[in-house]
C-alpha positions, 0 to 999 in steps of 0.5 A, a space after each residue: 796082721 801076723 806075718 809067718 815065714 813059710 819057708 819050712 816048718 821050723 820057721 813057721 813055728 818060730 814065727 807063730 811062737 813070736 806072736 805070743 810076745 809081739 801081740 799085746 793081747 797075747 801078752 796080757 793073757 799069758 799066751 806061751 811062746 809055742 804054736 800049741 798055745 798061740 793057734 788056739 788063742 787066735 782061733 778063740 779071738 772075737 776079732 778078725 785077724 790076717 795071717 800071711 804065710 810068706 814063701 810057703 813053697 813046701 806044700 799045703 800040708 806044711 802050712 795046714 799044721 800051722 793054721 788056726 781053726 775057726 772062722 774068724 781069721 783070714 789066711 793069705 799064702 804066698 808061694 812059688 809052688 804051682 801045686 798050691 792053688 
């Protein structure tokens, strides 16, 4: 499970970059601490994963920039933005 501070793009970048050093598998394969490295790595994983965007009130466009491609993982978004349904 990966928790992402969704309050703004900078916080999302920092949270996703932190996965590179916090996840044992990411460290083992040398993933760099940046979303451009972490997101493709997550998308390519064979295991299921859960990413929680907490407090993503800025809108779906902000969150979408930080979601991995693919069909393996699950994404949960908490928001007070009623436009995000």
